[in-house]
Every structure is written in C-alpha cells, then in structure tokens.
C-alpha positions in Angstrom: 0.0 0.0 0.0 1.4 3.4 -1.0 1.0 6.5 1.1 -0.8 9.5 -0.3 1.0 12.8 -0.6 -0.4 15.6 1.6 -1.9 17.4 -1.5 -3.6 14.2 -2.8 -5.0 13.6 0.7 -6.3 17.1 0.9 -7.9 16.7 -2.5 -9.5 13.4 -1.3 -10.9 15.1 1.8 -12.3 18.0 -0.2 -13.9 15.6 -2.7 -15.5 13.8 0.3 -16.8 17.2 1.5 -18.2 17.9 -1.9 -20.0 14.5 -2.1 -21.6 15.3 1.3 -22.9 18.6 -0.1 -20.6 20.8 2.0 -18.9 22.3 -1.1 -20.3 23.5 -4.4 -19.8 21.7 -7.7 -16.6 23.4 -8.8 -13.8 21.0 -9.6 -11.7 20.4 -6.5 -8.4 21.7 -8.1 -10.2 25.0 -8.8 -11.5 25.0 -5.2 -8.0 24.6 -3.9 -6.6 27.2 -6.3 -9.1 29.7 -5.1 -8.5 28.8 -1.4 -4.8 29.4 -2.0 -5.6 33.1 -2.8 -6.2 33.3 1.0 -2.8 32.0 1.8 -0.8 34.8 0.0 -2.1 37.7 2.1 -1.2 35.7 5.2 2.5 36.0 4.5 4.1 37.4 7.6 1.1 36.3 9.8 2.1 34.2 12.8 -0.2 32.7 15.4 -3.8 31.7 14.9 -6.1 32.1 12.0 -9.9 31.5 12.2 -12.0 30.5 9.2 -15.5 31.8 9.7 -18.3 29.5 8.4 -15.8 26.8 7.5 -18.5 24.5 6.1 -16.7 21.9 4.0 -13.3 23.1 5.1 -12.4 25.8 2.6 -10.3 27.8 2.8 -9.2 26.7 6.3 -8.0 23.2 5.4 -6.0 24.6 2.5 -4.4 27.2 4.7 -3.6 24.5 7.3 -2.0 22.4 4.5 0.0 25.2 3.0 1.0 27.0 6.3 1.7 24.3 8.8 3.4 27.0 11.0 -0.1 28.5 11.8 -2.7 27.3 14.2 -6.1 27.2 12.4 -9.5 27.3 13.9 -12.4 26.0 11.7 -15.6 27.6 13.0 -19.1 26.7 11.9 -22.4 26.6 13.7 -23.7 23.5 11.9 -22.8 20.3 13.8 -23.0 18.0 10.8 -20.2 20.0 9.1 -18.0 20.4 12.2 -18.3 16.7 13.0 -17.0 16.0 9.5 -14.2 18.6 9.9 -13.1 17.0 13.2 -12.9 13.6 11.6 -10.8 14.9 8.6 -8.5 17.0 10.9 -7.8 13.8 12.9 -7.4 11.7 9.7 -4.9 14.3 8.3 -2.9 14.2 11.6 -3.4 18.0 12.3 -5.1 17.9 15.7 -2.1 19.6 17.3 -2.5 22.7 15.2 -6.1 22.7 13.8 -9.1 22.9 16.0 -12.8 22.8 15.1 -15.4 24.9 16.9 -19.2 24.4 16.7 -20.6 27.8 17.6 -22.2 30.9 16.3 -19.7 33.7 15.4 -21.5 36.2 17.6 -20.9 34.0 20.6 -17.3 33.6 19.6 -16.9 37.4 19.6 -18.1 37.5 23.2 -15.8 34.7 24.2 -12.7 35.6 22.2 -12.7 39.3 21.2 -9.6 40.6 19.5 -8.1 37.1 19.8 -7.0 36.0 16.3 -4.0 37.0 14.2 -6.0 36.6 11.0 -9.7 36.1 10.1 -10.7 34.5 6.8 -14.1 34.0 5.3 -15.5 32.6 2.1 -19.2 32.9 1.4 -19.9 33.6 5.1 -22.6 36.3 4.9 -23.5 39.8 3.9 -20.3 42.0 3.5 -21.1 44.5 6.3 -21.8 41.7 8.8 -18.8 39.6 7.8 -16.4 42.5 8.0 -17.8 43.7 11.3 -17.6 40.3 13.0 -14.2 39.6 11.6 -12.9 43.0 12.9 -14.3 42.1 16.4 -12.4 38.8 16.4 -9.2 40.3 15.0 -6.1 41.2 17.0 -5.3 44.9 16.3 -2.3 44.0 14.3 -3.9 41.2 12.3 -5.4 40.8 8.8 -8.8 40.0 7.5 -9.1 38.1 4.1 -12.6 37.8 2.6 -13.6 36.2 -0.7 -14.9 38.5 -3.5 -17.8 37.5 -5.7 -17.0 37.1 -9.5 -18.7 40.5 -10.1 -16.0 42.3 -8.2 -15.6 44.7 -5.3 -18.4 45.0 -2.7 -16.9 47.1 0.1 -18.1 50.6 0.9 -15.1 52.7 1.9 -17.2 54.5 4.6 -18.1 51.1 6.2 -14.5 50.0 6.2 -13.4 53.3 7.8 -16.2 53.2 10.4 -14.8 49.8 11.6 -11.4 51.3 11.9 -10.0 49.2 9.1 -7.7 49.9 6.2 -8.0 48.2 2.8 -4.7 46.6 1.8 -5.6 45.4 -1.7 -6.8 47.2 -4.8 -10.1 45.4 -5.1 -9.2 43.6 -8.4 -8.4 40.1 -7.0 -10.4 37.1 -5.8 -10.0 38.2 -2.1 -10.1 41.5 -0.3 -7.6 42.2 2.5 -8.1 44.5 5.5 -6.2 45.5 8.6 -6.7 47.7 11.6 -3.0 48.5 11.5 -1.9 51.5 9.5 -0.5 50.3 6.1 3.2 51.1 5.8 2.8 53.3 2.8 0.3 55.6 4.7 2.2 55.6 8.0 4.5 58.4 6.8 3.2 62.0 6.9 0.8 62.6 4.0 1.5 65.5 1.7 -1.2 68.2 1.9 
C-alpha cells in the first residue's frame, strides 16, 4: 500500500466534503486554487487564523495544508459539518494545530474578542456583517481576508473606515484584505 501525498490527501478530503454537499460543484483543483488566494495575504502572519463559516473546510484546510506553522480554527455553527471537519482533521494528523469549533460567530466574539492574528471568510454572509464580525475577532495587528464575488468589489469605503480598518488590496483580486494596523505606505506623513 502506498501512502498519499499531503496534497492528494487534501484533494480526497475535499472531494468527500463535496460529495456530502458541503462544497459547491466546482472541480476540486479549482476550489484549492481559489483557497490558495487566501494564503498569499497571510504572509508574515504568525499565530492563529480563524476560518468563519468553514462549512466543508475551505479555505481553512488549504491554509492548514500550505501553512503548517499556523494554528487554524475552523468555525461553523452546523454540527454535521463540524463533525465532518473534526474527523478529517484527525485523519490528516493535524489535531495539534487545527481545531474545530461548533458555535455561532456572535458567541465567539463575546468569548474571544480581538483574539485572532487573521480572520478569513469565504461565502460567510453579507459583506457588512462579515467584516464587522471579523474585525471584532481580530487582534489589532492582524489581517482579514474575505472572498470576493465574481462580479467584483463589494466594500463601501465608509463602512471599512467606520470599523477602523484599512483596505490593503486594490479590489481587483479574488479576495479582499483588510487590517486595523496602518499600512506602511500611509504611515508616513501625508502631503497636503
């Protein structure tokens, strides 16, 4: 019997998730490619990342695969999905660095405000709610990475500013990136 490579095992787990109805119909290689767009903005992040509404494990499992140096929390309020995620995290041998939480995000905010070094979300909910909840879970020096719809940018600059966040991307990619920390290029005195 040959052992599977980690990537092949990840694909197998996500195929299983798809068969159970936890992921859409996109081909798994495309799902993984999209999830990897969450990994790039996490460069420089250390500590713990929470995936809001993990569902079938995307992007959280891909982040855990590609960034074994990070602790990853997969959070979803649906028990059927979190039971599945617990089983696959155990099967992948990641229980020392990946945890699964069955809870509503609003309750997580009360229990763990400003706790996470990064917050990621793919298809979690309305933009304003997703960004607000992510900002309440985020450590003041962390980053938020949220998937964009195919039609493009959905973030109102006034809402981003009201949350005390800065937009770190240009709005043209598959994910949007936010931080409460002043971006380096704007930390120097502005010309007036």
